[in-house]
C-alpha positions in Angstrom: 1.4 -136.3 -49.7 1.4 -133.1 -47.7 1.7 -131.0 -50.9 -1.3 -132.9 -52.4 -3.4 -132.0 -49.4 -2.5 -128.3 -49.7 -3.2 -128.4 -53.4 -6.5 -130.1 -52.8 -7.5 -127.5 -50.2 -6.5 -124.7 -52.5 -8.6 -126.2 -55.3 -11.6 -126.6 -53.1 -11.4 -123.2 -51.3 -10.4 -121.1 -54.3 -13.8 -121.4 -56.1 -15.6 -120.6 -52.8 -13.6 -117.3 -52.4 -14.2 -116.5 -56.1 -17.9 -117.1 -55.7 -18.1 -114.9 -52.6 -16.3 -112.2 -54.5 -18.7 -112.5 -57.4 -21.7 -112.2 -55.0 -20.2 -109.1 -53.4 -19.6 -107.6 -56.9 -23.2 -108.5 -57.9 -24.6 -106.8 -54.8 -22.5 -103.6 -55.5 -23.8 -103.5 -59.0 -27.4 -104.1 -57.8 -27.1 -101.1 -55.5 -25.9 -99.0 -58.4 -28.7 -100.0 -60.8 -31.3 -99.7 -58.0 -30.1 -96.1 -57.3 -30.1 -95.3 -61.0 -33.6 -96.7 -61.5 -34.9 -94.6 -58.5 -33.2 -91.5 -59.8 -34.6 -91.8 -63.3 -38.2 -92.9 -62.4 -38.9 -91.4 -59.0 -36.8 -88.2 -58.8 -39.9 -86.2 -57.5 -40.8 -88.7 -54.8 -39.7 -88.8 -51.2 -37.0 -91.5 -50.8 -35.8 -92.9 -47.4 -32.5 -94.9 -47.3 -31.8 -97.2 -44.4 -28.8 -99.4 -44.7 -28.9 -101.2 -48.1 -32.6 -100.6 -48.7 -34.6 -97.7 -50.2 -38.2 -96.8 -49.6 -39.8 -94.6 -52.3 -43.1 -93.1 -51.1 -45.8 -93.3 -53.8 -48.7 -92.2 -51.6 -48.1 -90.4 -48.3 -50.1 -91.6 -45.3 -52.2 -88.9 -43.7 -50.7 -86.5 -41.2 -51.4 -87.8 -37.7 -51.7 -91.4 -38.9 -49.8 -93.9 -36.8 -46.2 -94.5 -37.8 -44.5 -97.9 -37.9 -42.0 -98.5 -35.1 -40.0 -101.7 -34.3 -42.3 -104.1 -32.5 -45.5 -102.9 -34.1 -47.8 -105.4 -35.8 -48.7 -104.2 -39.3 -51.3 -105.3 -41.8 -49.6 -105.0 -45.2 -50.7 -105.8 -48.7 -47.7 -106.3 -51.0 -46.3 -107.6 -54.3 -42.7 -108.8 -54.5 -40.7 -108.7 -57.7 -37.2 -109.7 -58.6 -35.4 -106.6 -59.8 -32.9 -106.5 -62.7 -30.8 -103.8 -64.4 -33.9 -102.7 -66.5 -36.3 -102.7 -63.6 -38.9 -105.0 -62.1 -38.9 -108.5 -63.6 -40.8 -111.5 -62.2 -43.6 -111.2 -59.6 -43.0 -113.9 -57.0 -45.5 -113.0 -54.4 -48.8 -111.2 -54.1 -50.2 -111.3 -50.6 -51.5 -109.5 -47.5 -51.3 -110.1 -43.9 -50.3 -109.1 -40.4 -46.6 -109.1 -39.7 -44.5 -107.9 -36.7 -41.8 -105.4 -37.6 -38.3 -105.6 -36.0 -38.5 -109.2 -34.7 -36.7 -110.9 -37.6 -40.0 -112.3 -39.1 -39.3 -110.3 -42.3 -36.3 -110.3 -44.6 -33.7 -107.7 -43.7 -34.6 -105.2 -46.5 -38.2 -105.0 -45.3 -37.3 -104.9 -41.6 -35.0 -101.9 -42.3 -37.4 -100.0 -44.6 -40.8 -100.2 -42.8 -40.1 -98.2 -39.7 -41.2 -94.6 -40.3 -43.9 -95.5 -42.8 -47.4 -94.2 -42.0 -50.7 -96.0 -42.0 -52.2 -95.4 -45.5 -48.8 -95.1 -47.2 -48.0 -96.9 -50.4 -44.3 -97.3 -51.2 -41.8 -99.2 -53.3 -39.0 -100.8 -51.3 -35.8 -101.8 -53.1 -32.8 -103.8 -51.9 -30.0 -105.9 -53.1 -29.6 -109.6 -52.5 -27.6 -108.8 -49.3 -30.8 -107.6 -47.7 -33.0 -110.2 -49.3 -32.5 -113.9 -49.6 -28.7 -113.7 -50.4 -27.2 -116.7 -52.1 -30.3 -118.9 -51.4 -32.9 -119.7 -54.0 -36.3 -119.3 -52.3 -39.4 -120.3 -54.3 -39.4 -118.3 -57.5 -36.6 -116.1 -56.4 -33.2 -117.1 -57.8 -30.1 -116.8 -55.7 -28.4 -113.4 -55.5 -31.5 -111.5 -56.7 -32.2 -107.9 -56.0 -35.8 -107.4 -54.9 -38.6 -104.8 -55.1 -41.7 -104.8 -53.0 -44.7 -102.6 -53.7 -46.2 -102.3 -50.1 -49.3 -100.7 -48.8 -49.6 -100.1 -45.1 -53.3 -100.8 -44.2 -53.2 -100.9 -40.4 -50.7 -100.4 -37.6 -51.2 -102.0 -34.2 -49.0 -100.6 -31.5 -47.5 -103.3 -29.3 -46.2 -102.8 -25.8 
């Protein structure tokens, strides 16, 4: 009976470990094809890397414009896409609104990439599933999806 219990646990836990390994491998591959895509399409743009996310500046905000810091409220307009080996795939959100940066209101990839952006900046923000929704399916975003956000910073309100 004891051996059956051990065998049962092994059969139950083994797929979970294999699945976690596949997710890790998927995210490593996602980072590679994100980097490759940025290198081949945006070699002349300014690129900021923060953790697992990359912000490619398409339009610089004007010198002297406010810069996003953690805790600031920011009015953004944005489009979110799933991102595959060949580039942007499915648009899953097109929206605008005021968000607070650095408080956990945004997914990790956006939280990491927005600080340092200037008011008036337009940028592409890329990140793997680790910094997105991970292994969860959320709305139109399948589990383990790399993401791309086209973000415009319309207004920055400094918060105390």
